[in-house]
Structures are given as structure tokens and as C-alpha cells.
C-alpha positions as a LaTeX table, in Angstrom:
\begin{tabular}{lrrr}
\hline
Residue & $x$ (\AA) & $y$ (\AA) & $z$ (\AA) \\
\hline
Met1 & $-103.69$ & $-60.28$ & 17.11 \\
Ala2 & $-106.84$ & $-58.22$ & 16.54 \\
Val3 & $-109.04$ & $-61.10$ & 17.71 \\
Ser4 & $-107.10$ & $-61.49$ & 20.96 \\
Met5 & $-107.27$ & $-57.72$ & 21.53 \\
Ala6 & $-111.04$ & $-57.74$ & 20.95 \\
Leu7 & $-111.49$ & $-60.66$ & 23.35 \\
Ala8 & $-109.41$ & $-58.93$ & 26.02 \\
Val9 & $-111.49$ & $-55.76$ & 25.71 \\
Ser10 & $-114.76$ & $-57.70$ & 25.76 \\
Asn11 & $-113.64$ & $-59.64$ & 28.85 \\
Arg12 & $-112.78$ & $-56.35$ & 30.52 \\
Leu13 & $-116.18$ & $-54.85$ & 29.69 \\
Leu14 & $-118.28$ & $-57.84$ & 30.79 \\
Pro15 & $-118.77$ & $-56.57$ & 34.40 \\
Val16 & $-119.71$ & $-53.13$ & 33.09 \\
Ala17 & $-122.27$ & $-54.61$ & 30.70 \\
Gly18 & $-123.69$ & $-56.74$ & 33.52 \\
Ala19 & $-124.00$ & $-53.69$ & 35.77 \\
Phe20 & $-125.85$ & $-51.79$ & 33.03 \\
Leu21 & $-128.24$ & $-54.71$ & 32.52 \\
Cys22 & $-128.94$ & $-54.87$ & 36.27 \\
Leu23 & $-129.59$ & $-51.13$ & 36.41 \\
Met24 & $-131.94$ & $-51.31$ & 33.43 \\
Ala25 & $-133.85$ & $-54.22$ & 34.99 \\
Ala26 & $-134.14$ & $-52.35$ & 38.30 \\
Gln27 & $-135.39$ & $-49.24$ & 36.51 \\
Leu28 & $-138.03$ & $-51.27$ & 34.66 \\
Ala29 & $-139.14$ & $-52.91$ & 37.91 \\
Val30 & $-139.46$ & $-49.56$ & 39.68 \\
Ala31 & $-141.21$ & $-47.94$ & 36.72 \\
Ser32 & $-143.86$ & $-50.67$ & 36.67 \\
Cys33 & $-144.82$ & $-50.00$ & 40.30 \\
Thr34 & $-147.65$ & $-47.60$ & 41.05 \\
Pro35 & $-146.37$ & $-44.26$ & 42.34 \\
Glu36 & $-147.22$ & $-43.02$ & 45.80 \\
Pro37 & $-149.99$ & $-40.44$ & 45.96 \\
Ala38 & $-148.28$ & $-37.08$ & 46.07 \\
Pro39 & $-149.21$ & $-33.57$ & 45.03 \\
Tyr40 & $-148.37$ & $-32.85$ & 41.40 \\
Ala41 & $-146.54$ & $-29.60$ & 42.06 \\
Ala42 & $-145.75$ & $-28.96$ & 45.69 \\
Arg43 & $-144.81$ & $-25.40$ & 46.55 \\
Val44 & $-141.75$ & $-25.04$ & 48.71 \\
Met45 & $-140.85$ & $-21.75$ & 50.35 \\
Ile46 & $-137.24$ & $-20.77$ & 49.68 \\
Val47 & $-135.64$ & $-18.66$ & 52.41 \\
Arg48 & $-132.69$ & $-16.54$ & 51.34 \\
\hline
\end{tabular}
């Protein structure tokens, strides 16, 4: 009974685990790219 319950939960979580793996791979791919040249701290005027 416990084994079948664990398998049902794991089958239900497989798409979620796959989505997390895809997001982590995308984040690693983006992090390895060189960033665009931009000012370190741009000042933005806030109008109230």
C-alpha cells in the first residue's frame, strides 16, 4: 500500500520535477552568457 502511494505521488510530481530541471538549465545557460554593457547604478528620477 505504501509503495503504491509513493509511486502515485512520484508519478504526479514528475512534470514538476521536469519543469524545475528545465528552469535550472535555462538559468545556467543565461548566467554563462556575457552581460550587456550597462551602467552599474543608473539613477532614475522618481516623480511624486
